[in-house]
N, C-alpha and C positions, 0 to 999 in steps of 0.2 A: 838713604840707600847709597852705598858706595860699592863699586865693583870694578874689577880690572879686566882688560882684554888686551892682549898683545903688550903687556907690561905698562899699560896706561890705566890710571885710576879714573873712572868716571864718577863725578859727583852729581848728586841730585839737589844741589843748592841753587837758588836763584842768584844770578849775577846782577845785583842791583846797579852796579857801576855802568851797565850798558844803557839804562833808561834814558840818560841825558843825551845820547847820541842816536837813538832810534828815531827816524823821521816820523813826526806826528801824523803826517798826511800819507805815509806810505801804506798802501793797501796790500802789496805783495812783497813779502820779505823772504829771502833765502837765508839759510844757515849752513855753512860748511863746517863740519865737525860738530854737529849739533848734540852729540852724546845722547843723554836721556831727554833733551829738549825741555828742561824745566823752565828756563828763562823764556824760551820761545813760546811755551804753552801760555804764559801770561799775555802774550800778544794776541793769542787766539781769543782771549776774553774781551779784546777790544775790536772784535769782528774783522780781523785781517786774515788774509791767506798767508800761511807760514809753511814753507817747504824746507825740510831738513835732509841733509845727507851726512853719512859717517861711514867709516870703514868697518865698524863693529856691528856684527849681526845682533849681538845681545843688546846693544844700545838702541838700535833701530827698532827692535821689537817693542821697546817701551815708547820710543819717540813716535812711532806710527799711531799709537793710541792717543797722542796728545796734539798732533799737528794735522794740517790739511793733507800733507803727504810727507812721507819719510822713506828713504831708501838707502840701501847699501851701495857704495861705489868702490871701485878699486883705487888704490893709492895713486895710480898714474892718470886718473881721469881729470883732465884739465878743463873740461866743458860740461860740468854737471847741470848747468842751467842754460837756457837759450840766451843768446846775445840780446841785450837791451830788454830783458824780460822782468827785471826786478826793480822795485822802488827802494829797496835797501838790502844790504848783504851783511850778515853777521859772520865773523870769522873768529869765534871764541877759542882761545887757546890752541890755534893751529898755525898761525903765521910762522912761528919758529920751526915748524915741520915741513913747510912748503916753500921750496926755494924760489919758485916763480909765482908767488901768490898774487902779485900785481896783475897777472893775466885775468884774474877773476873780475877785475873792474869792468871788463867788456860785457859782463852779464847784467850790469846795473844800467838803468836808463840814464841818459845824460841829465845831470843836475841832481841825481839821487845820491845816496850815501853808502859808503862802506863803513861798517861798524866793527 
């Protein structure tokens, strides 16, 4: 399935290149720009909590069926997850769209990873 929203094409393909950087012991993972959450859904199969956010209502409707939680946020929301609340944070295909993406590192527990 591929679809577009706001001139962005959302793919429903698993991003296999992320597997090597996802913390193996991370129980709570966040995903900023999760889209349809196809890759993130694979993490759900390993009994993790996975929370996704995206600006697309259409994408979140699908992601909400695949993840622990999924919600729509506004493009200016700089604190979509609580500080020090995540074991890992996935930012697939969004860094180039978020000028201050480094601010999201505050949501990850010390010693955890940004993906």
